[in-house]
N, C-alpha and C positions, 0 to 999 in steps of 0.2 A: 570496534576495535576493543573497547572496554570489556565486552563479554568474552572476547578471546583471551585477553590478559587475565581476566577473572578466572577463567576455566583452568588456565595453566598454573595459577597460583592457589587454587583451592586446596585446602588442607585435608578435608575428610570427604567421604563419599557423599553425604547429604548435601554439602556445598556444591560439589561437582554436578550432582543431580539437578539442584536448583539452577545452576548456570546452564546446564543443557536444556532444561525446560524453558528458560528464558530465551535462549537461542532459537529454539523451535517455535516459540510464540512469535518472536521477532521475525523469523523467516516467513511464517504464515501471514503476519501482518503486511509485510513487504510484498508478498505474492498478491494479496487482496488489493493493495495500493496500485500495483502494476495493472491488474485486471481492470480496476476502475479507471485508471488513466487511459488504458486502451479503449475502453467503452466511450469515454468522453471525446477522445480524438476521433473515433469512428462516427459519432454523432455530428461532430463538427465537419467532417469530410462529407457526410451525407447532405447536410445543408448546403455546403458549398457546391456540391454537384447539382443539387436541385435548383440552385440560383442559376448556375451556368446552363442547365437544361432549359430553364425557362426563357433565358435570352436566346438560346438556339432555336426554340420553338417560335418565338416571335420573329427572329431573323429569317427563319424558313418560310413563315407565312408571307412576310414582306417580299422575299425573293420570288416566291411562287406567284404572287400578284403581279410583280414587275414582269416576270417571264411570260405570264398569260397575256398581259397588256401588250407586250412586244410581238407575240405571235399574232394577236388580233390586228394590231397595227401593220404588220408585214403583209397579211392577207388583204387588208382593207386599203393598202397603199396603191394609188393608181400607177399603172405601168407606162403611161404616156409620157 
């Protein structure tokens, strides 16, 4: 907001140019901060997904073992 007000109240062309350059630098910095924040969030989501994937793998192995045991028990069960 201060840069916007400074540009409107600048008296000469050199002052307006400095304010314009400051606004451009600030916009560039904010853009870099957004990109960095997005990268950090993406890395966090990756690790969260990896954690859930590991638990899904372990759960799948456990269910596979239980299912195999159930099939073996069904064929081994006496019919009498």
